[in-house]
N, C-alpha and C positions, 0 to 999 in steps of 0.2 A: 710897473708906471701907477702914476697917482694920477686919476682923472678929480678933478673939481666936482660937486655935488650937482654942477647945473651940467654938467658935460654928461653928467651920467643919467638926469632925467632927460636930456635932448635923442640922447642914445633910446633909453625906453621906448619913447613919443614916437621913435622912429621905427623900430621892430616891431610894435601896436599896431602901426597903420599898415607895414606890410604885412604883419599875419593876420590882420582881422581885411585887407585889400578883398573886395570879391572876387573870385575867379572867374577867368574868359570862358561860355561854353566852350565845350569839346567839338569841336563838328568830325563826325566819324563820317569817312566819303563811301559813298554806297561802291560795293563792291561783290563781283560774281564770286562766292565763295568756291566755285564750283571751278576745280584746276581742272586746264587741257591734258595733264599729263596719260589719262587712260586715251584721250584720244587716236586715233591713228593719221600721224601727219604723211604728207606727199613731198618728196624733193623735186622737181621739176628742173630741167635743162632746157634752155631757151637757146634758139635759134641765133649763131654770131657771123659778121660776116669777115672773121679773122682766122678760125681756127679749121682746120681740112678736115672733113669726112671722116678718113681712114683717124686721123687723132684724135677723134673725139671717142669712135670707136673702139680703138683701143684705153682709152680713159677708162670707160664704162667698164670692160672685161678687166681690166687691172682692182680699179676700187670695188666692183660690185659683183667679180666673179661673174658676169655672164659669158654663154655662149657667143662664141663669134657670132652665129646665126643671129641669137635675139639682141647682143650687141649693136650689130649693124641692122634689124631691127627698129631700134628704139633712133637707132641716130638717124635715120631715115626721116620718121617719124620728127624729129625733132628739124631735118632738112626741109621737109614739104608742110608740115604743119605749123611748124612756129615752136613747139614745145612737146615734150614728151613726159610724163612720168617714167622716174629711173628705180626709185627707192622708195619703200614705203616703212613707218613703226613709230615711236615713240616719237618725241618731243626732241629727247636729248637726240638720239641716234640720229633722225632726222636732221638736226641743228648741226650735228658734226658730218655726215654725209654731204650739207650744202658747205659747207667748211672744207671740206678737200677736194671738193669741186672746184671751189675757186683755186684756190691752190695751183690747181692744174689747168687756169687760166679761161674756167667754165663758166659762165652765165648761169646759176641756180636759183634757185629759192625753195621755200618749204611753203604749202599751204596746209588745212585739215580738206 
C-alpha cells in the first residue's frame, strides 16, 4: 500500500493522541482477602410439606451413612423444629452435600 504523506501524518497524530491520553484511575473494590475455605460449613435440611418422614430418614442414611436411629432423630428434628444440621465440613463438601440433597428432592442450604 502506498500512503500519501498527509495520510501518514494523520495516522501519526492519531497514534500520538491515543498513546498520550491520560488513563482512567483504576478503582479496586474493597474485598476481604480472607477466604472462608477453612471455616466449617453446616448443611441444613428444612421441613417441607412434600416428603415423608421415612423418605427423609432413608436419604440421610443413604447420603451420609447415619445409623437408622441418628437418621430418624435428625428427621424428627426437621419435622418438629423446622430444620436440622445433617452434616458439616469444608465449604466444597457442604456444597456437594447440599446439591445431593437437592437431587433427592429435599430442601437444603449451607451456612457458616
